[in-house]
KOLROBA-363745 format. One record per residue (C-alpha): residue number from 1; residue in one letter; x negated, y negated, z. Coordinates in steps of 0.5 Angstrom, whole numbers, padded with zeros to 4 digits, always signed. Layout:
BEGIN
NODE, NUM, a, X, Y, Z $
...
***
This chain:
BEGIN
NODE, 1, x, +0036, +0042, +0006 $
NODE, 2, x, +0037, +0050, +0006 $
NODE, 3, x, +0042, +0053, +0011 $
NODE, 4, x, +0037, +0055, +0016 $
NODE, 5, x, +0042, +0061, +0018 $
NODE, 6, x, +0042, +0063, +0011 $
NODE, 7, x, +0034, +0064, +0012 $
NODE, 8, x, +0035, +0068, +0018 $
NODE, 9, x, +0040, +0072, +0016 $
NODE, 10, x, +0038, +0074, +0009 $
NODE, 11, x, +0030, +0071, +0008 $
NODE, 12, x, +0029, +0076, +0002 $
NODE, 13, x, +0035, +0073, -0002 $
NODE, 14, x, +0034, +0067, -0001 $
NODE, 15, x, +0027, +0067, -0003 $
NODE, 16, x, +0030, +0072, -0009 $
NODE, 17, x, +0033, +0067, -0011 $
NODE, 18, x, +0028, +0060, -0010 $
NODE, 19, x, +0023, +0065, -0015 $
NODE, 20, x, +0029, +0064, -0020 $
NODE, 21, x, +0026, +0057, -0021 $
NODE, 22, x, +0020, +0060, -0024 $
NODE, 23, x, +0014, +0056, -0020 $
NODE, 24, x, +0007, +0058, -0020 $
NODE, 25, x, +0007, +0057, -0012 $
NODE, 26, x, +0012, +0059, -0007 $
NODE, 27, x, +0017, +0054, -0005 $
NODE, 28, x, +0018, +0056, +0002 $
NODE, 29, x, +0011, +0058, +0006 $
NODE, 30, x, +0014, +0065, +0008 $
NODE, 31, x, +0009, +0067, +0013 $
NODE, 32, x, +0009, +0060, +0016 $
NODE, 33, x, +0017, +0061, +0017 $
NODE, 34, x, +0017, +0067, +0020 $
NODE, 35, x, +0011, +0065, +0024 $
NODE, 36, x, +0016, +0059, +0028 $
NODE, 37, x, +0022, +0063, +0028 $
NODE, 38, x, +0018, +0069, +0031 $
NODE, 39, x, +0015, +0064, +0037 $
NODE, 40, x, +0022, +0060, +0037 $
NODE, 41, x, +0026, +0066, +0039 $
NODE, 42, x, +0020, +0069, +0044 $
NODE, 43, x, +0021, +0062, +0048 $
NODE, 44, x, +0028, +0061, +0047 $
NODE, 45, x, +0028, +0069, +0051 $
NODE, 46, x, +0024, +0066, +0055 $
NODE, 47, x, +0028, +0060, +0057 $
NODE, 48, x, +0034, +0063, +0058 $
NODE, 49, x, +0030, +0068, +0063 $
NODE, 50, x, +0029, +0063, +0066 $
NODE, 51, x, +0034, +0059, +0067 $
NODE, 52, x, +0037, +0064, +0069 $
NODE, 53, x, +0032, +0066, +0074 $
NODE, 54, x, +0034, +0059, +0076 $
NODE, 55, x, +0040, +0058, +0077 $
NODE, 56, x, +0040, +0066, +0082 $
NODE, 57, x, +0034, +0062, +0086 $
NODE, 58, x, +0039, +0056, +0086 $
NODE, 59, x, +0044, +0061, +0090 $
NODE, 60, x, +0039, +0063, +0094 $
NODE, 61, x, +0037, +0057, +0097 $
NODE, 62, x, +0045, +0055, +0098 $
NODE, 63, x, +0046, +0061, +0102 $
NODE, 64, x, +0039, +0060, +0106 $
NODE, 65, x, +0041, +0053, +0108 $
NODE, 66, x, +0047, +0055, +0110 $
NODE, 67, x, +0044, +0060, +0115 $
NODE, 68, x, +0039, +0055, +0117 $
NODE, 69, x, +0033, +0059, +0114 $
NODE, 70, x, +0027, +0056, +0110 $
NODE, 71, x, +0028, +0055, +0103 $
NODE, 72, x, +0020, +0052, +0102 $
NODE, 73, x, +0018, +0058, +0098 $
NODE, 74, x, +0025, +0059, +0093 $
NODE, 75, x, +0025, +0051, +0093 $
NODE, 76, x, +0016, +0052, +0091 $
NODE, 77, x, +0019, +0057, +0086 $
NODE, 78, x, +0024, +0052, +0082 $
NODE, 79, x, +0019, +0047, +0082 $
NODE, 80, x, +0015, +0052, +0078 $
NODE, 81, x, +0021, +0054, +0073 $
NODE, 82, x, +0023, +0046, +0072 $
NODE, 83, x, +0015, +0045, +0069 $
NODE, 84, x, +0016, +0052, +0065 $
NODE, 85, x, +0022, +0049, +0063 $
NODE, 86, x, +0020, +0043, +0060 $
NODE, 87, x, +0014, +0045, +0057 $
NODE, 88, x, +0019, +0051, +0053 $
NODE, 89, x, +0024, +0045, +0051 $
NODE, 90, x, +0018, +0041, +0049 $
NODE, 91, x, +0015, +0048, +0044 $
NODE, 92, x, +0022, +0049, +0042 $
NODE, 93, x, +0023, +0042, +0039 $
NODE, 94, x, +0017, +0042, +0036 $
NODE, 95, x, +0018, +0049, +0033 $
NODE, 96, x, +0025, +0046, +0030 $
NODE, 97, x, +0021, +0039, +0027 $
NODE, 98, x, +0016, +0044, +0024 $
NODE, 99, x, +0022, +0048, +0022 $
NODE, 100, x, +0026, +0042, +0019 $
NODE, 101, x, +0019, +0038, +0015 $
NODE, 102, x, +0018, +0045, +0012 $
NODE, 103, x, +0025, +0046, +0008 $
NODE, 104, x, +0025, +0039, +0007 $
NODE, 105, x, +0020, +0041, +0002 $
NODE, 106, x, +0024, +0048, -0001 $
NODE, 107, x, +0029, +0045, -0007 $
NODE, 108, x, +0037, +0048, -0008 $
NODE, 109, x, +0038, +0054, -0010 $
NODE, 110, x, +0041, +0056, -0016 $
NODE, 111, x, +0048, +0058, -0018 $
NODE, 112, x, +0049, +0065, -0020 $
NODE, 113, x, +0052, +0062, -0027 $
NODE, 114, x, +0046, +0059, -0028 $
NODE, 115, x, +0041, +0061, -0034 $
NODE, 116, x, +0034, +0064, -0032 $
NODE, 117, x, +0028, +0061, -0035 $
NODE, 118, x, +0022, +0059, -0034 $
NODE, 119, x, +0022, +0051, -0037 $
NODE, 120, x, +0027, +0046, -0042 $
NODE, 121, x, +0026, +0053, -0047 $
NODE, 122, x, +0031, +0057, -0043 $
NODE, 123, x, +0036, +0052, -0043 $
NODE, 124, x, +0042, +0054, -0047 $
NODE, 125, x, +0046, +0050, -0052 $
NODE, 126, x, +0054, +0050, -0049 $
NODE, 127, x, +0058, +0046, -0054 $
NODE, 128, x, +0056, +0040, -0059 $
NODE, 129, x, +0061, +0034, -0062 $
NODE, 130, x, +0061, +0029, -0068 $
NODE, 131, x, +0057, +0031, -0074 $
NODE, 132, x, +0049, +0027, -0074 $
NODE, 133, x, +0051, +0021, -0079 $
NODE, 134, x, +0047, +0021, -0085 $
NODE, 135, x, +0044, +0016, -0089 $
NODE, 136, x, +0043, +0013, -0096 $
NODE, 137, x, +0036, +0010, -0094 $
NODE, 138, x, +0029, +0012, -0088 $
NODE, 139, x, +0033, +0010, -0083 $
NODE, 140, x, +0029, +0006, -0077 $
NODE, 141, x, +0027, +0007, -0070 $
NODE, 142, x, +0031, +0003, -0065 $
NODE, 143, x, +0023, +0000, -0064 $
NODE, 144, x, +0024, -0004, -0071 $
NODE, 145, x, +0031, -0005, -0070 $
NODE, 146, x, +0031, -0009, -0064 $
NODE, 147, x, +0026, -0013, -0065 $
NODE, 148, x, +0030, -0018, -0070 $
NODE, 149, x, +0035, -0017, -0065 $
NODE, 150, x, +0031, -0020, -0058 $
NODE, 151, x, +0029, -0012, -0056 $
NODE, 152, x, +0021, -0015, -0053 $
NODE, 153, x, +0016, -0010, -0052 $
NODE, 154, x, +0010, -0014, -0052 $
NODE, 155, x, +0013, -0019, -0047 $
NODE, 156, x, +0016, -0014, -0042 $
NODE, 157, x, +0009, -0011, -0042 $
NODE, 158, x, +0006, -0019, -0041 $
NODE, 159, x, +0011, -0019, -0035 $
NODE, 160, x, +0010, -0013, -0031 $
NODE, 161, x, +0005, -0009, -0035 $
NODE, 162, x, +0007, -0002, -0040 $
NODE, 163, x, +0014, +0001, -0039 $
NODE, 164, x, +0018, -0005, -0038 $
NODE, 165, x, +0023, -0009, -0043 $
NODE, 166, x, +0025, -0015, -0044 $
NODE, 167, x, +0032, -0016, -0048 $
NODE, 168, x, +0035, -0023, -0051 $
NODE, 169, x, +0041, -0025, -0055 $
NODE, 170, x, +0045, -0020, -0059 $
NODE, 171, x, +0041, -0014, -0055 $
NODE, 172, x, +0042, -0016, -0049 $
NODE, 173, x, +0050, -0017, -0049 $
NODE, 174, x, +0050, -0011, -0052 $
NODE, 175, x, +0046, -0007, -0047 $
NODE, 176, x, +0052, -0011, -0042 $
NODE, 177, x, +0057, -0010, -0047 $
NODE, 178, x, +0056, -0002, -0046 $
NODE, 179, x, +0055, -0003, -0038 $
NODE, 180, x, +0061, -0006, -0037 $
NODE, 181, x, +0065, -0002, -0042 $
NODE, 182, x, +0062, +0005, -0038 $
NODE, 183, x, +0065, +0001, -0032 $
NODE, 184, x, +0071, +0000, -0035 $
NODE, 185, x, +0072, +0007, -0038 $
NODE, 186, x, +0070, +0011, -0031 $
NODE, 187, x, +0074, +0006, -0026 $
NODE, 188, x, +0080, +0005, -0030 $
NODE, 189, x, +0081, +0011, -0033 $
NODE, 190, x, +0077, +0017, -0029 $
NODE, 191, x, +0079, +0014, -0022 $
NODE, 192, x, +0073, +0012, -0019 $
NODE, 193, x, +0072, +0005, -0015 $
NODE, 194, x, +0067, +0001, -0017 $
NODE, 195, x, +0061, -0001, -0013 $
NODE, 196, x, +0056, -0006, -0012 $
NODE, 197, x, +0049, -0003, -0008 $
NODE, 198, x, +0043, -0005, -0005 $
NODE, 199, x, +0037, -0004, -0010 $
NODE, 200, x, +0032, -0003, -0003 $
NODE, 201, x, +0033, +0004, +0002 $
NODE, 202, x, +0030, +0007, +0008 $
NODE, 203, x, +0027, +0012, +0008 $
NODE, 204, x, +0032, +0016, +0011 $
NODE, 205, x, +0037, +0014, +0005 $
NODE, 206, x, +0032, +0018, +0001 $
NODE, 207, x, +0031, +0024, +0005 $
NODE, 208, x, +0039, +0025, +0005 $
NODE, 209, x, +0038, +0025, -0003 $
NODE, 210, x, +0033, +0030, -0003 $
NODE, 211, x, +0028, +0025, -0006 $
NODE, 212, x, +0023, +0025, +0000 $
NODE, 213, x, +0019, +0027, +0002 $
NODE, 214, x, +0018, +0031, -0004 $
NODE, 215, x, +0017, +0025, -0009 $
NODE, 216, x, +0015, +0021, -0006 $
NODE, 217, x, +0009, +0020, -0012 $
NODE, 218, x, +0016, +0019, -0016 $
NODE, 219, x, +0018, +0012, -0012 $
NODE, 220, x, +0017, +0005, -0012 $
NODE, 221, x, +0016, +0003, -0005 $
NODE, 222, x, +0015, -0003, -0001 $
NODE, 223, x, +0014, -0004, +0007 $
NODE, 224, x, +0018, -0010, +0009 $
NODE, 225, x, +0014, -0013, +0016 $
NODE, 226, x, +0017, -0017, +0022 $
NODE, 227, x, +0020, -0023, +0021 $
NODE, 228, x, +0016, -0028, +0019 $
NODE, 229, x, +0010, -0025, +0019 $
NODE, 230, x, +0007, -0022, +0012 $
NODE, 231, x, -0001, -0019, +0010 $
NODE, 232, x, -0002, -0013, +0015 $
NODE, 233, x, +0003, -0015, +0019 $
NODE, 234, x, +0008, -0012, +0014 $
NODE, 235, x, +0006, -0005, +0014 $
NODE, 236, x, +0009, -0004, +0021 $
NODE, 237, x, +0015, -0005, +0019 $
NODE, 238, x, +0020, -0001, +0016 $
NODE, 239, x, +0019, +0004, +0010 $
NODE, 240, x, +0024, +0001, +0005 $
NODE, 241, x, +0023, +0003, -0003 $
NODE, 242, x, +0026, +0001, -0009 $
NODE, 243, x, +0033, +0006, -0012 $
NODE, 244, x, +0031, +0011, -0017 $
NODE, 245, x, +0038, +0012, -0018 $
NODE, 246, x, +0045, +0008, -0015 $
NODE, 247, x, +0046, +0015, -0012 $
NODE, 248, x, +0043, +0015, -0007 $
NODE, 249, x, +0046, +0009, -0004 $
NODE, 250, x, +0053, +0012, -0006 $
NODE, 251, x, +0051, +0018, -0003 $
NODE, 252, x, +0049, +0016, +0003 $
NODE, 253, x, +0056, +0012, +0004 $
NODE, 254, x, +0058, +0019, +0007 $
NODE, 255, x, +0052, +0019, +0012 $
NODE, 256, x, +0053, +0022, +0020 $
NODE, 257, x, +0061, +0021, +0017 $
NODE, 258, x, +0066, +0027, +0019 $
NODE, 259, x, +0072, +0025, +0014 $
NODE, 260, x, +0079, +0027, +0014 $
NODE, 261, x, +0081, +0032, +0009 $
NODE, 262, x, +0086, +0028, +0005 $
NODE, 263, x, +0080, +0024, +0004 $
NODE, 264, x, +0077, +0027, -0001 $
NODE, 265, x, +0075, +0028, -0007 $
NODE, 266, x, +0072, +0021, -0007 $
NODE, 267, x, +0069, +0017, -0013 $
NODE, 268, x, +0064, +0013, -0013 $
NODE, 269, x, +0061, +0009, -0019 $
NODE, 270, x, +0056, +0003, -0020 $
NODE, 271, x, +0052, -0001, -0025 $
NODE, 272, x, +0045, +0000, -0023 $
NODE, 273, x, +0037, -0003, -0024 $
NODE, 274, x, +0033, +0004, -0023 $
NODE, 275, x, +0025, +0004, -0022 $
NODE, 276, x, +0022, +0010, -0023 $
NODE, 277, x, +0014, +0011, -0023 $
NODE, 278, x, +0014, +0016, -0028 $
NODE, 279, x, +0008, +0019, -0024 $
NODE, 280, x, +0006, +0025, -0028 $
NODE, 281, x, +0009, +0024, -0036 $
NODE, 282, x, +0003, +0019, -0039 $
NODE, 283, x, +0004, +0020, -0046 $
NODE, 284, x, +0010, +0022, -0046 $
NODE, 285, x, +0016, +0018, -0050 $
NODE, 286, x, +0011, +0011, -0050 $
NODE, 287, x, +0014, +0008, -0055 $
NODE, 288, x, +0020, +0004, -0053 $
NODE, 289, x, +0025, +0005, -0048 $
NODE, 290, x, +0026, +0012, -0048 $
NODE, 291, x, +0022, +0013, -0042 $
NODE, 292, x, +0022, +0006, -0037 $
NODE, 293, x, +0020, +0004, -0030 $
NODE, 294, x, +0026, +0000, -0030 $
NODE, 295, x, +0032, +0002, -0034 $
NODE, 296, x, +0040, +0002, -0031 $
NODE, 297, x, +0045, +0006, -0031 $
NODE, 298, x, +0052, +0008, -0029 $
NODE, 299, x, +0052, +0013, -0024 $
NODE, 300, x, +0058, +0018, -0022 $
NODE, 301, x, +0058, +0020, -0015 $
NODE, 302, x, +0063, +0025, -0013 $
NODE, 303, x, +0065, +0028, -0006 $
NODE, 304, x, +0069, +0034, -0005 $
NODE, 305, x, +0072, +0039, -0002 $
NODE, 306, x, +0067, +0046, -0002 $
NODE, 307, x, +0071, +0050, -0006 $
NODE, 308, x, +0072, +0044, -0011 $
NODE, 309, x, +0065, +0043, -0012 $
NODE, 310, x, +0065, +0047, -0020 $
NODE, 311, x, +0071, +0045, -0022 $
NODE, 312, x, +0070, +0038, -0019 $
NODE, 313, x, +0063, +0039, -0024 $
NODE, 314, x, +0066, +0041, -0030 $
NODE, 315, x, +0070, +0035, -0029 $
NODE, 316, x, +0065, +0030, -0029 $
NODE, 317, x, +0060, +0032, -0035 $
NODE, 318, x, +0067, +0031, -0038 $
NODE, 319, x, +0068, +0023, -0035 $
NODE, 320, x, +0060, +0023, -0038 $
NODE, 321, x, +0063, +0026, -0045 $
NODE, 322, x, +0069, +0022, -0045 $
NODE, 323, x, +0063, +0016, -0046 $
NODE, 324, x, +0060, +0018, -0052 $
NODE, 325, x, +0066, +0021, -0055 $
NODE, 326, x, +0069, +0013, -0055 $
NODE, 327, x, +0063, +0010, -0058 $
NODE, 328, x, +0062, +0016, -0064 $
NODE, 329, x, +0056, +0019, -0061 $
NODE, 330, x, +0054, +0026, -0063 $
NODE, 331, x, +0051, +0030, -0058 $
NODE, 332, x, +0051, +0037, -0055 $
NODE, 333, x, +0052, +0040, -0047 $
NODE, 334, x, +0046, +0043, -0044 $
NODE, 335, x, +0046, +0049, -0039 $
NODE, 336, x, +0039, +0048, -0035 $
NODE, 337, x, +0036, +0054, -0034 $
NODE, 338, x, +0033, +0056, -0027 $
NODE, 339, x, +0026, +0053, -0028 $
NODE, 340, x, +0029, +0046, -0031 $
NODE, 341, x, +0033, +0045, -0026 $
NODE, 342, x, +0032, +0039, -0020 $
NODE, 343, x, +0030, +0039, -0013 $
NODE, 344, x, +0037, +0038, -0010 $
NODE, 345, x, +0042, +0042, -0015 $
NODE, 346, x, +0044, +0048, -0016 $
NODE, 347, x, +0047, +0048, -0023 $
NODE, 348, x, +0046, +0042, -0028 $
NODE, 349, x, +0049, +0040, -0035 $
NODE, 350, x, +0045, +0035, -0039 $
NODE, 351, x, +0048, +0031, -0045 $
NODE, 352, x, +0044, +0030, -0050 $
NODE, 353, x, +0045, +0025, -0056 $
NODE, 354, x, +0043, +0025, -0063 $
NODE, 355, x, +0037, +0021, -0065 $
NODE, 356, x, +0037, +0020, -0072 $
NODE, 357, x, +0029, +0016, -0072 $
NODE, 358, x, +0027, +0022, -0068 $
NODE, 359, x, +0032, +0028, -0071 $
NODE, 360, x, +0033, +0032, -0065 $
NODE, 361, x, +0038, +0030, -0060 $
NODE, 362, x, +0035, +0026, -0052 $
NODE, 363, x, +0038, +0027, -0046 $
NODE, 364, x, +0043, +0022, -0043 $
NODE, 365, x, +0046, +0024, -0038 $
NODE, 366, x, +0045, +0030, -0033 $
NODE, 367, x, +0051, +0032, -0028 $
NODE, 368, x, +0049, +0036, -0022 $
NODE, 369, x, +0053, +0040, -0016 $
NODE, 370, x, +0049, +0040, -0011 $
NODE, 371, x, +0054, +0044, -0006 $
NODE, 372, x, +0052, +0042, +0001 $
NODE, 373, x, +0045, +0041, +0001 $
NODE, 374, x, +0045, +0033, +0001 $
NODE, 375, x, +0050, +0034, +0006 $
NODE, 376, x, +0047, +0038, +0010 $
NODE, 377, x, +0041, +0032, +0010 $
NODE, 378, x, +0046, +0027, +0012 $
NODE, 379, x, +0051, +0031, +0016 $
NODE, 380, x, +0055, +0028, +0012 $
NODE, 381, x, +0062, +0033, +0014 $
NODE, 382, x, +0070, +0034, +0014 $
NODE, 383, x, +0075, +0035, +0018 $
NODE, 384, x, +0079, +0042, +0016 $
NODE, 385, x, +0086, +0044, +0017 $
NODE, 386, x, +0083, +0048, +0023 $
NODE, 387, x, +0080, +0043, +0026 $
NODE, 388, x, +0074, +0044, +0024 $
NODE, 389, x, +0067, +0040, +0023 $
NODE, 390, x, +0064, +0043, +0015 $
NODE, 391, x, +0059, +0040, +0010 $
NODE, 392, x, +0063, +0037, +0004 $
NODE, 393, x, +0060, +0038, -0003 $
NODE, 394, x, +0056, +0033, -0007 $
NODE, 395, x, +0055, +0031, -0014 $
NODE, 396, x, +0052, +0026, -0018 $
NODE, 397, x, +0052, +0025, -0026 $
NODE, 398, x, +0050, +0019, -0031 $
NODE, 399, x, +0056, +0016, -0034 $
NODE, 400, x, +0051, +0014, -0039 $
NODE, 401, x, +0044, +0012, -0037 $
NODE, 402, x, +0045, +0005, -0041 $
NODE, 403, x, +0038, +0004, -0044 $
NODE, 404, x, +0039, +0009, -0048 $
NODE, 405, x, +0045, +0009, -0049 $
NODE, 406, x, +0043, +0003, -0053 $
NODE, 407, x, +0038, +0006, -0057 $
NODE, 408, x, +0043, +0011, -0059 $
NODE, 409, x, +0047, +0005, -0062 $
NODE, 410, x, +0042, +0002, -0066 $
NODE, 411, x, +0040, +0008, -0069 $
NODE, 412, x, +0046, +0011, -0071 $
NODE, 413, x, +0050, +0004, -0073 $
NODE, 414, x, +0044, +0002, -0077 $
NODE, 415, x, +0045, -0001, -0084 $
NODE, 416, x, +0041, -0002, -0090 $
NODE, 417, x, +0039, -0008, -0088 $
NODE, 418, x, +0037, -0008, -0081 $
NODE, 419, x, +0044, -0010, -0078 $
NODE, 420, x, +0048, -0006, -0073 $
NODE, 421, x, +0055, -0005, -0074 $
NODE, 422, x, +0058, -0006, -0068 $
NODE, 423, x, +0062, +0001, -0066 $
NODE, 424, x, +0069, -0002, -0064 $
NODE, 425, x, +0071, -0001, -0057 $
NODE, 426, x, +0065, -0005, -0056 $
NODE, 427, x, +0068, -0010, -0059 $
NODE, 428, x, +0072, -0013, -0054 $
NODE, 429, x, +0067, -0013, -0050 $
NODE, 430, x, +0062, -0017, -0054 $
NODE, 431, x, +0067, -0023, -0057 $
NODE, 432, x, +0070, -0020, -0063 $
NODE, 433, x, +0063, -0019, -0066 $
NODE, 434, x, +0063, -0013, -0071 $
NODE, 435, x, +0055, -0013, -0074 $
NODE, 436, x, +0050, -0016, -0070 $
NODE, 437, x, +0044, -0017, -0075 $
NODE, 438, x, +0038, -0023, -0073 $
***
């Protein structure tokens, strides 16, 4: 959430920065915000005047009582002031609730270094690593390669519907090996603490990281009824959601906390399934595992001092790159433009891996700095050396999306006979196996 004090002090700066996101509709309802702010100021001024008058009357009442004089008129006015103050307080609370709801729909401001652009066409390539492989045969896509190895899209669809995949045998083992390898690198070499998180979280957790209320239609959500109840009674229970990324529980570990400055940075990682409804993506990537309702990801989260967050973004991007480099997969790093930034991000790098069957690079990781946007929602703070409580900065990134990495390995390491060469770094996780074949 944006700092409301920034909007109060320099609304023009904030609206100009938001306009760089190139939305056809304004993100902030400026007339409504300004009207609420004007009313808030008027009520606060009136409240201060009423409180000062009540204080003055209280002194008068004390003086009248000391002289044995009648206080009924002054007491009547004090009672009226108390009612007026209560009414003002209730209205101020309602205004604050409405302002908060308004700001919960407003995205983060892009960092000054983010390239300007309306959509993904405006993204800027930063660097490339590795050369795409060349084949003496026409390369197959991961669906055709994976089917003989246990990738079963039809069974996934029969069990759960479209965009679910069932893995068994060699391809399931490769999927597990990739996740294990990623976790080992992030924990043993990059200093992240491995976590195991719940896959279902409360609404407040998604509000904290910015998925709610804006993206409710992208979530799979459930209601938990009271114990022993079900059916209609369940609707009265707690509103809960399947996680779309383990960023949600990992980042919320510092919710409502005041951390010691010496505890920063905090670096967390987790392997988890991720659940996304993919609303609005009909017709996109319908073949195979590129865009699924359920997929696995090894997530990285950092909680850092505000002065360190952009260094941390570069570091985290490097941590994701290291996985691709160790696997020997060609990729490029892209700086997202203002029109393609995620809701909570101030700056994002996407990593795009080479997929031979598509003859193009496709996203496999996204690393973002959210600055204090999530921390303000979560009230995640640290105590400075001067004893003040300040908001931390939060970052998140994929290290990596396991399913898409599986796709990349299948396509980049395929052989003419349909077998798959196991990348050397994975062989210890595959019992020494060097080749996958039906």
